[in-house]
GUROVO-113100 format. One record per residue: chain; y, x, z of N, C-alpha, C, CB in turn; residue in one letter. Coordinates in steps of 0.02 Angstrom, whole numbers, plus 32768, in hexadecimal, padded with zeros to 4 digits. Glycine has a CB too. Example, Ala and Ser with C-alpha at 12.3 -4.5 7.8 and 13.67 -1.06 7.14 Angstrom:
BEGIN
  kette  n.yy  n.xx  n.zz  ca.yy  ca.xx  ca.zz  c.yy  c.xx  c.zz  cb.yy  cb.xx  cb.zz  rest
      A  7EE4  8294  8186   7F1F   8267   8186  7F5B  8294  8186   7F20   8235   81C4     a
      A  7F90  8282  8162   7FCB   82AC   8165  8002  8285  818A   7FE2   82C0   811E     s
***
This chain:
BEGIN
  kette  n.yy  n.xx  n.zz  ca.yy  ca.xx  ca.zz  c.yy  c.xx  c.zz  cb.yy  cb.xx  cb.zz  rest
      A  BD6A  56DA  9DED   BD8F   56A3   9DD0  BD63  5664  9DD7   BDA2   56B2   9D86     x
      A  BD84  562E  9DE9   BD5F   55EF   9DF0  BD4C  55D3  9DAC   BD8A   55BB   9E17     x
      A  BD11  55B5  9DA9   BCFA   5599   9D6A  BD22  555A  9D59   BCAE   5588   9D6F     x
      A  BD21  554A  9D19   BD43   550E   9D00  BD2B  54D0  9D25   BD37   5506   9CB4     x
      A  BCEA  54CA  9D2F   BCCE   548F   9D51  BCE5  548B  9D99   BC81   5492   9D4E     x
      A  BCE8  54C4  9DBA   BCFE   54C5   9E00  BD48  54AF  9E06   BCF5   550B   9E1F     x
      A  BD72  54C7  9DD9   BDB9   54B6   9DDB  BDC1  546B  9DCF   BDE0   54DE   9DA5     x
      A  BD9F  5451  9D9C   BDA5   5409   9D8D  BD88  53DE  9DC5   BD81   53F9   9D4A     x
      A  BD52  53F6  9DE4   BD35   53D1   9E1D  BD65  53CF  9E58   BCF2   53F1   9E32     x
      A  BD88  5406  9E64   BDBA   5407   9E9A  BDF1  53D4  9E8E   BDD8   544D   9EA1     x
      A  BE08  53D0  9E50   BE3B   539F   9E3E  BE20  5358  9E4A   BE50   53A7   9DF4     x
      A  BDE3  534C  9E34   BDC6   530A   9E3D  BDBF  52F8  9E87   BD82   5306   9E1B     x
      A  BDAB  5328  9EB0   BDA3   531B   9EF8  BDE5  5307  9F18   BD87   5359   9F1A     x
      A  BE1B  5329  9F06   BE5C   531A   9F22  BE71  52D2  9F11   BE91   534C   9F0A     x
      A  BE6A  52C1  9ED1   BE7D   527E   9EBC  BE4E  5249  9ED6   BE80   527A   9E70     x
      A  BE0E  5258  9EDB   BDDE   5227   9EF5  BDEF  5215  9F3E   BD95   5243   9EF0     x
      A  BE00  5248  9F66   BE14   523B   9FAC  BE51  520D  9FAE   BE22   527D   9FD1     x
      A  BE83  521C  9F86   BEC0   51F3   9F86  BEB2  51AD  9F6C   BEF6   5214   9F5B     x
      A  BE87  51A8  9F39   BE76   5168   9F1C  BE4F  513D  9F4F   BE4C   5171   9EDC     x
      A  BE22  515C  9F74   BDFB   5138   9FA7  BE29  511E  9FDE   BDC6   5166   9FC5     x
      A  BE5A  5147  9FF2   BE8A   5131   A025  BEB4  50F7  A00C   BEB7   516C   A03A     x
      A  BECA  50FA  9FCE   BEF1   50C3   9FB1  BEC7  5084  9FAB   BF0E   50D6   9F6C     x
      A  BE87  508C  9F99   BE5A   5053   9F94  BE4F  5033  9FD8   BE16   5069   9F76     x
      A  BE46  505C  A00B   BE3C   5042   A04F  BE7A  501D  A068   BE2B   507C   A080     x
      A  BEB4  5033  A052   BEF2   5012   A066  BF01  4FD5  A03A   BF2D   5043   A063     x
      A  BED9  4FCB  A006   BEE5   4F93   9FDA  BF22  4F9B  9FAD   BEEC   4F54   A002     x
      A  BF35  4FD9  9FA0   BF71   4FE8   9F79  BF5F  4FF2  9F30   BF95   5027   9F96     x
      A  BF5C  4FBB  9F0B   BF48   4FBD   9EC4  BF7A  4FE4  9E99   BF41   4F76   9EA9     x
      A  BFBA  4FDE  9EA9   BFEC   5003   9E83  BFE2  504E  9E8A   C033   4FF0   9E9A     x
      A  BFD4  5064  9EC7   BFC9   50AC   9ED3  BF89  50C3  9EB0   BFC4   50BB   9F1F     x
      A  BF56  5098  9EAF   BF18   50AA   9E8E  BF23  50B3  9E43   BEE2   5073   9E9A     x
      A  BF4A  5087  9E24   BF5A   508E   9DDD  BF82  50CE  9DD0   BF82   5051   9DC4     x
      A  BFB2  50DB  9DFB   BFDB   5118   9DF4  BFB0  5157  9DFB   C014   5119   9E27     x
      A  BF83  5157  9E2B   BF57   5190   9E35  BF29  519B  9DF9   BF2E   5187   9E74     x
      A  BF12  5164  9DDC   BEE7   516A   9DA2  BF0D  518B  9D68   BECD   5125   9D8C     x
      A  BF4A  5176  9D5C   BF72   5194   9D26  BF83  51DD  9D36   BFB2   516C   9D1B     x
      A  BF95  51EB  9D74   BFA5   522F   9D88  BF68  525D  9D80   BFBD   5231   9DD1     x
      A  BF2D  5243  9D92   BEF0   526B   9D8B  BEE4  527D  9D42   BEB4   5245   9DA8     x
      A  BEE9  524B  9D16   BEDE   5258   9CCF  BF0F  528B  9CB3   BEE2   5216   9CA7     x
      A  BF4F  5283  9CC7   BF83   52B2   9CB0  BF74  52F9  9CCA   BFC8   529B   9CC8     x
      A  BF66  52FE  9D0A   BF5A   5340   9D27  BF1A  5360  9D0C   BF55   533B   9D73     x
      A  BEE8  5337  9CFE   BEAA   5352   9CE2  BEB7  536F  9C9C   BE75   531B   9CDE     x
      A  BEDD  534D  9C73   BEEE   5367   9C31  BF16  53A8  9C35   BF16   5333   9C0A     x
      A  BF47  53A9  9C61   BF6F   53E6   9C6A  BF44  5420  9C81   BFA8   53D9   9C9C     x
      A  BF19  5412  9CB0   BEEE   5446   9CCB  BEBE  5460  9C96   BEC8   542D   9D08     x
      A  BEA3  5434  9C6D   BE76   5449   9C38  BE9A  5475  9C05   BE57   540C   9C15     x
      A  BED8  5465  9BF7   BEFF   5490   9BC9  BF09  54D5  9BE8   BF44   546F   9BB9     x
      A  BF1A  54D7  9C28   BF23   5518   9C49  BEE2  5540  9C4B   BF3D   550E   9C90     x
      A  BEAA  551D  9C56   BE6A   5540   9C56  BE59  555A  9C10   BE33   5511   9C6F     x
      A  BE6B  5534  9BDD   BE61   554C   9B98  BE8A  558A  9B8B   BE73   5514   9B65     x
      A  BEC7  558B  9BA3   BEF2   55C6   9B9B  BED4  5601  9BC0   BF3A   55B7   9BB4     x
      A  BEBC  55F4  9BFC   BE9C   562A   9C23  BE61  5648  9BFD   BE85   560F   9C68     x
      A  BE39  561C  9BDF   BDFF   5635   9BB9  BE16  565C  9B7C   BDD3   55FA   9BA4     x
      A  BE4B  5645  9B5B   BE65   5667   9B20  BE7C  56AE  9B32   BE9E   5640   9B01     x
      A  BE98  56B7  9B6C   BEB3   56F8   9B80  BE7F  5726  9B9F   BEEB   56EE   9BB1     x
      A  BE43  570C  9BAD   BE0F   5735   9BCA  BDF4  5765  9B96   BDD5   5709   9BE6     x
      A  BDEA  57A3  9BA9   BDCD   57D3   9B79  BD84  57C1  9B6A   BDD1   581C   9B95     x
      A  BD73  57C6  9B2B   BD2E   57B9   9B16  BD0C  57FC  9B0D   BD2C   578E   9AD4     x
      A  BCCD  5801  9B1F   BCAA   5841   9B1A  BCAB  5860  9AD5   BC63   5839   9B30     x
      A  BCA4  5837  9AA1   BCA2   5852   9A5D  BCE8  585A  9A3F   BC79   5826   9A31     x
      A  BD1B  5842  9A63   BD60   5844   9A49  BD84  5882  9A65   BD87   5803   9A5D     x
      A  BD79  58BA  9A45   BD96   58F9   9A5C  BDDB  5906  9A40   BD68   5933   9A4A     x
      A  BDEE  58E3  9A0B   BE2D   58F2   99E9  BE67  58C7  9A02   BE25   58E9   99A0     x
      A  BE5B  588B  9A19   BE91   585F   9A2C  BEAA  586F  9A73   BE7B   5815   9A28     x
      A  BEE7  5885  9A77   BF04   5893   9AB8  BF1F  5852  9AD6   BF3D   58C8   9AB2     x
      A  BF31  5855  9B15   BF4E   581A   9B35  BF8E  5805  9B11   BF5D   5829   9B7F     x
      A  BFB6  5835  9AFB   BFF3   5825   9AD5  BFE2  5801  9A95   C01A   5866   9AC6     x
      A  BFAF  5818  9A71   BF9B   57F6   9A33  BF83  57B0  9A41   BF64   581E   9A10     x
      A  BF5F  57A6  9A77   BF48   5763   9A89  BF83  5737  9A9C   BF16   5767   9AC3     x
      A  BFB4  5752  9ABF   BFEF   572B   9AD1  C016  5717  9A92   C01D   5754   9B00     x
      A  C01A  5744  9A61   C03C   5734   9A23  C016  56FD  99FD   C043   5773   99F6     x
      A  BFD5  56FF  99FE   BFAC   56CC   99DF  BFB8  5689  9A02   BF61   56DE   99E2     x
      A  BFBA  568A  9A44   BFC7   564D   9A6A  C00C  5632  9A5A   BFC1   565B   9AB5     x
      A  C03D  565D  9A54   C081   5648   9A43  C082  5626  99FF   C0B1   5683   9A44     x
      A  C05E  5642  99CF   C05B   5624   998D  C03B  55DF  998F   C035   5651   995C     x
      A  C008  55D8  99B9   BFE5   5597   99BF  C011  5562  99DE   BFA6   559F   99E8     x
      A  C03D  5576  9A0C   C065   5546   9A31  C0AB  553D  9A16   C068   555A   9A78     x
      A  C0BD  5564  99E4   C100   5561   99C8  C10E  551C  99AA   C10A   5598   9993     x
      A  C146  5500  99BE   C15A   54BF   99A3  C16E  54C6  995A   C194   54A0   99CC     x
      A  C15A  5497  9932   C16A   549B   98EB  C1A0  546A  98DA   C12D   548D   98C0     x
***
């Protein structure tokens, strides 16, 4: 499994390439849009990585099954 840092670095590399191309073209509107898209995607990706970590088995956690962890996650995300 890829590390959190590697995943986030891959995201940054993709956006940096697009941002550099927009900068070279002098497209300020595209640069602003890319900046907002990057921030949004980074937040979404961090949430997904947090969920991935939550569902990972912990060595000392012998009692919590994947189903129990999914139920815990559901409780955390349930709209009130």
